[in-house]
N, C-alpha and C positions, 0 to 999 in steps of 0.2 A: 388734447393738444389743440392749439389755435390753428384755424384754417390758413392764416397767413404764413405760419411756419411750415405747414404742410406744402403750400404752394411753392415756397422757396426751396424746400427739399425736392419737390417734383421738378423744378427747373434744372436742378443739378442731376438728379437720377429719378426719372418719372416712375419706374416701378416701385421705388421705395416710398414715394409719396402716396401711391395707390395702396400699397401694403399698410401704411399707417392709418389709412382711412377705412379699408374694408377687410384687411387680413388676406389670407390665402384663398380668396374666392375666385369666382369666374372672372371678375373684372381685373384682378391682378394678372391672371394668365393672358387675358386679352391684351393688357398693357405690355407685358413682356414681348408678345408677338409683334405688336405695333412698333415698339421701340427697336426691335431687331430689324424691322423693315425700314425704319427711318426714325430719327430722333424727333422730328416735328410731329408726326402722327401720335407717337407715344406721349409727347408733352401735352398735346391738345386733349387727348383722352384723359390723362392724369388730372389736368386742371378741371375738365368737365366732371369727372367723378368726385373730386374734392368739393367743387362748388355745388353740386346737386344734392349732396347728403348732409 
């Protein structure tokens, strides 16, 4: 799947964008926690994960 599509999905639902990139790994659960603490930290983490891999 194209990274641009993953980033658009991550803007809407950050954990879904991370899931599409890495699956149910450590980064997914970290993103769930960050998103529960605040939308912006989850969004930044999701975009970082998508961009680095």
